[in-house]
C-alpha positions as CSV (number, residue, x, y, z in Angstrom):
1,M,-15.8,6.9,9.5
2,G,-19.1,5.6,10.7
3,E,-22.2,3.8,9.5
4,G,-25.0,5.2,7.4
5,K,-22.6,7.2,5.2
6,E,-24.5,6.2,2.1
7,E,-26.8,9.2,2.8
8,S,-24.0,11.7,2.9
9,I,-22.5,11.3,-0.6
10,P,-23.3,14.5,-2.5
11,I,-22.7,14.0,-6.2
12,P,-23.2,17.4,-7.8
13,K,-24.3,18.1,-11.3
14,E,-20.8,18.7,-12.6
15,K,-20.5,20.8,-15.8
16,G,-18.8,19.2,-18.8
17,I,-20.2,15.7,-18.5
18,I,-21.0,14.4,-21.9
19,R,-22.1,10.9,-20.8
20,K,-22.2,9.1,-17.5
21,S,-22.6,5.4,-17.0
22,G,-22.7,3.0,-14.0
23,K,-25.0,2.3,-11.1
24,G,-23.7,5.2,-8.9
25,F,-24.4,4.4,-5.2
26,H,-23.7,0.9,-4.0
27,S,-25.7,-0.4,-1.0
28,V,-23.1,-2.2,1.1
29,N,-24.1,-4.8,3.6
30,D,-23.6,-4.2,7.3
31,F,-20.8,-6.7,7.7
32,A,-18.7,-5.2,4.9
33,R,-19.3,-1.7,6.2
34,K,-18.0,-2.6,9.7
35,N,-15.2,-5.0,8.8
36,L,-14.1,-4.8,5.1
37,I,-13.0,-2.3,2.5
38,Y,-16.1,-1.5,0.6
39,A,-17.3,0.4,-2.4
40,A,-19.8,3.3,-1.8
41,W,-20.1,4.8,-5.3
42,S,-18.8,4.2,-8.8
43,N,-19.4,5.7,-12.2
44,R,-17.7,6.2,-15.5
45,Y,-17.7,9.7,-17.0
46,L,-17.0,10.9,-20.5
47,C,-16.2,14.6,-20.2
48,D,-15.2,17.6,-22.2
49,G,-12.7,20.4,-21.4
50,H,-15.2,22.2,-19.1
51,Y,-15.4,19.4,-16.6
52,A,-14.2,20.5,-13.1
53,V,-14.9,19.6,-9.5
54,N,-14.2,21.7,-6.4
55,R,-15.0,20.0,-3.1
56,D,-13.9,20.8,0.5
57,F,-14.9,17.5,2.2
58,L,-16.4,14.1,1.6
59,D,-16.0,11.4,4.3
60,F,-14.5,8.8,1.9
61,F,-11.4,7.8,0.0
62,S,-11.4,7.9,-3.8
63,L,-9.7,6.2,-6.7
64,I,-9.9,8.0,-10.1
65,Y,-8.8,6.0,-13.1
66,V,-8.1,8.1,-16.3
67,I,-9.0,5.7,-19.2
68,S,-8.2,8.3,-21.9
69,G,-7.3,12.0,-22.0
70,Q,-5.7,13.9,-19.1
71,M,-6.7,15.5,-15.8
72,E,-5.2,18.0,-13.4
73,F,-5.5,17.6,-9.6
74,T,-4.8,20.2,-6.9
75,Y,-4.5,18.5,-3.5
76,E,-2.6,19.2,-0.3
77,G,-1.0,22.3,-1.9
78,K,0.3,20.5,-4.9
79,T,-0.8,20.2,-8.5
80,C,-0.2,17.1,-10.7
81,K,-1.3,15.7,-14.0
82,V,-2.8,12.3,-14.4
83,S,-2.8,10.9,-18.0
84,E,-4.2,7.9,-19.8
85,N,-3.8,4.6,-18.0
86,E,-2.9,6.3,-14.7
87,A,-4.9,6.5,-11.5
88,I,-4.8,8.6,-8.4
89,L,-5.7,7.9,-4.8
90,L,-7.2,10.7,-2.8
91,D,-8.5,11.3,0.8
92,F,-11.6,13.2,0.1
93,R,-11.7,14.5,3.7
94,K,-9.1,17.0,2.5
95,P,-10.0,19.8,0.1
96,H,-9.6,18.7,-3.5
97,H,-10.0,20.1,-7.0
98,Y,-9.7,18.3,-10.3
99,R,-10.5,19.1,-13.9
100,S,-10.2,17.9,-17.5
101,L,-7.2,19.1,-19.5
102,T,-8.5,17.7,-22.8
103,D,-11.5,18.1,-25.0
104,R,-12.4,14.5,-24.4
105,M,-11.6,12.7,-21.1
106,D,-12.8,9.3,-20.1
107,K,-12.5,8.4,-16.4
108,W,-13.8,5.9,-13.9
109,E,-14.3,7.1,-10.3
110,L,-14.6,4.9,-7.3
111,I,-15.5,6.1,-3.8
112,F,-14.7,3.7,-1.0
113,D,-14.0,3.3,2.7
114,G,-13.9,0.7,5.5
115,N,-11.4,-1.4,7.4
116,A,-7.8,-0.9,6.3
117,S,-8.7,1.8,3.7
118,E,-6.8,4.6,5.6
119,A,-3.9,2.3,6.4
120,F,-3.4,1.2,2.8
121,Y,-3.9,4.8,1.6
122,N,-1.2,6.1,4.1
123,L,1.2,3.3,3.3
124,I,1.0,3.7,-0.5
125,V,1.0,7.5,-0.5
126,S,3.8,7.9,2.1
127,Q,6.1,5.7,0.1
128,W,5.2,6.2,-3.5
129,G,2.8,9.1,-3.9
130,N,-0.8,9.4,-5.0
131,V,-0.4,8.5,-8.7
132,F,0.3,5.0,-10.1
133,A,0.3,3.4,-13.5
134,V,-2.7,1.2,-14.5
135,K,-1.3,-1.7,-16.4
136,G,-0.8,-5.5,-16.1
137,R,-2.4,-7.1,-13.1
138,I,-3.4,-3.7,-11.7
139,K,-5.4,-3.0,-14.8
140,G,-6.9,-6.5,-14.6
141,V,-8.1,-6.0,-11.0
142,I,-9.6,-2.5,-11.8
143,S,-11.4,-4.0,-14.8
144,Q,-12.9,-6.7,-12.5
145,M,-14.0,-4.1,-10.1
146,M,-15.7,-2.1,-12.8
147,T,-17.5,-5.2,-14.1
148,C,-18.5,-6.3,-10.6
149,L,-20.0,-2.9,-9.7
150,D,-21.9,-2.6,-12.9
151,G,-23.5,-6.0,-12.4
152,P,-27.0,-6.6,-11.1
153,L,-25.8,-7.7,-7.6
154,P,-22.2,-6.6,-6.8
155,D,-20.7,-8.9,-4.1
156,D,-19.2,-7.0,-1.2
157,Y,-16.9,-9.9,-0.3
158,E,-15.5,-10.2,-3.8
159,L,-15.0,-6.4,-3.9
160,S,-13.1,-6.4,-0.6
161,L,-10.8,-9.1,-2.1
162,L,-10.3,-7.0,-5.2
163,F,-9.5,-3.9,-3.1
164,N,-6.9,-5.8,-1.2
165,S,-5.4,-7.3,-4.4
166,L,-5.3,-3.9,-6.0
167,F,-3.5,-2.2,-3.1
168,T,-1.1,-5.1,-2.7
169,Y,-0.2,-5.1,-6.4
170,V,0.4,-1.3,-6.3
171,L,2.8,-1.8,-3.4
172,M,4.5,-4.8,-5.0
173,D,4.9,-3.2,-8.4
174,H,6.6,-0.2,-6.8
175,Q,8.8,-2.4,-4.7
176,M,10.1,-4.2,-7.7
177,K,11.4,-0.9,-9.0
178,Q,14.1,-0.7,-6.3
179,S,17.4,0.6,-7.6
180,P,20.2,-1.8,-8.4
181,S,22.2,-0.6,-5.4
182,I,19.4,-1.4,-3.0
183,R,18.6,-4.8,-4.6
184,K,22.3,-5.6,-4.3
185,A,22.2,-4.5,-0.6
186,L,19.2,-6.7,0.1
187,E,20.9,-9.7,-1.4
188,Y,24.1,-9.0,0.6
189,I,22.1,-8.8,3.9
190,S,20.3,-12.0,3.1
191,E,23.6,-13.8,2.5
192,H,25.6,-12.3,5.4
193,S,23.0,-11.5,8.1
194,N,24.5,-14.3,10.3
195,E,27.8,-12.4,10.4
196,S,28.9,-9.4,12.4
197,L,27.5,-7.1,9.7
198,Q,27.6,-3.3,10.0
199,V,25.8,-0.7,7.9
200,N,29.1,0.8,6.8
201,E,30.1,-2.6,5.4
202,I,26.9,-2.8,3.4
203,A,27.3,0.8,2.1
204,D,30.9,0.1,1.0
205,Y,29.8,-3.1,-0.7
206,V,27.3,-1.2,-2.9
207,G,29.7,1.7,-3.5
208,L,27.7,4.4,-1.6
209,S,28.4,6.6,1.3
210,R,26.8,5.5,4.5
211,S,24.5,8.6,4.8
212,Y,23.3,8.5,1.2
213,F,22.9,4.7,1.3
214,S,20.8,4.9,4.5
215,R,18.5,7.6,3.0
216,L,18.1,5.6,-0.2
217,F,17.5,2.4,1.6
218,A,14.8,3.9,3.9
219,K,13.1,5.6,0.9
220,E,12.9,2.4,-1.1
221,T,12.1,-0.2,1.6
222,G,10.4,1.9,4.3
223,Q,13.1,0.8,6.9
224,T,16.6,1.8,7.8
225,P,19.3,-0.7,6.9
226,Y,19.8,-1.6,10.6
227,E,16.1,-2.2,11.1
228,Y,16.0,-4.4,8.0
229,L,19.1,-6.3,9.2
230,L,17.5,-6.9,12.6
231,E,14.2,-8.1,11.1
232,T,16.1,-10.5,8.9
233,R,18.0,-11.9,11.8
234,I,14.8,-12.2,13.9
235,N,13.0,-14.0,11.1
236,N,15.9,-16.5,10.8
237,A,15.8,-17.0,14.5
238,K,12.1,-17.7,14.5
239,Q,12.7,-20.4,11.9
240,M,15.4,-22.0,13.9
241,L,13.5,-21.8,17.2
242,A,10.4,-23.4,15.6
243,L,12.1,-26.2,13.8
244,D,15.5,-26.9,15.2
245,A,16.3,-28.4,18.7
246,I,19.3,-26.2,19.4
247,S,19.9,-23.9,22.4
248,V,18.8,-20.2,22.4
249,S,22.5,-19.2,22.8
250,T,23.4,-21.2,19.6
251,V,20.5,-19.6,17.7
252,A,21.7,-16.1,18.8
253,E,25.2,-16.9,17.5
254,M,24.1,-18.4,14.3
255,C,21.8,-15.4,13.5
256,G,24.6,-12.9,14.0
257,F,23.7,-11.4,17.4
258,Q,26.6,-10.1,19.6
259,N,25.5,-12.2,22.6
260,V,22.5,-14.1,23.9
261,S,21.3,-11.2,26.1
262,H,21.3,-8.9,23.2
263,F,19.4,-11.5,21.2
264,I,16.8,-12.0,23.9
265,R,16.2,-8.3,24.3
266,V,15.8,-7.6,20.6
267,F,13.6,-10.7,20.1
268,R,11.3,-9.5,22.9
269,E,11.1,-6.0,21.5
270,K,10.2,-7.3,18.0
271,T,7.8,-10.1,19.0
272,G,6.6,-9.4,22.5
273,Q,7.9,-12.6,23.9
274,T,11.2,-14.3,24.8
275,P,12.8,-16.9,22.4
276,A,12.0,-19.6,25.0
277,S,8.3,-18.6,25.0
278,F,8.2,-18.5,21.2
279,R,9.7,-22.0,21.1
280,N,7.2,-23.4,23.6
281,F,4.4,-22.3,21.4
282,F,5.6,-24.9,18.9
283,N,5.9,-27.5,21.6
284,I,9.7,-27.8,21.2
285,G,11.2,-28.1,24.6
286,F,14.9,-27.4,25.0
């Protein structure tokens, strides 16, 4: 994903377009292209049932927001439908086909790239899939992006902020849909992480088998129960090391570690430094 890509965005004369509005290509500044998530192209299309796009490769990512009507997408060997007030994220470097399923279909398409684009894309798609609902704060951010890009001088820094807000809200909205069992488990871990807590105990508490609980937990949080427990303990330890004048061995005990050597080893693996080095950073000598 390099520079000068504004010259390599082929926008064909697609059949089935009734009306097209928007400024099309956006001339991004050099700083944004090198360091930020940036918009390369955006347009709104009113289409009929003949609208269809077949493309093998375009060196960008895309967000397509269906304002009204319905579309069908074929991508990575799968076919899905995207309806009114839904959007889809696509990596256009992979072959993609999409078409209108209704006589009237209104969509807004945004082509983007830049720093963190691929990371956000992979994180969202790996956990929640390509399609998400456009409502509430997500709809508000997309409306701001549309207004910004249709303005006389779209601001690349504002757009980068909106991109980050959009992807963050998509992740947060999905995370809030965690099942009651996993929410209960997270609360239990938070309350008992300082104890000699085992995954079996957490699974029993929420009424699930260990194997099913572990799969469900990983699916909904992106971590195994044990990884999440360790992370909780390490975060608690950081707080104590930074603010409290207590020994490292006491911190280890209070955070639920088996012994101080185990605590030091895990702390180093997670942070890249020893607890003593971390404490020294905050000028707390003990």
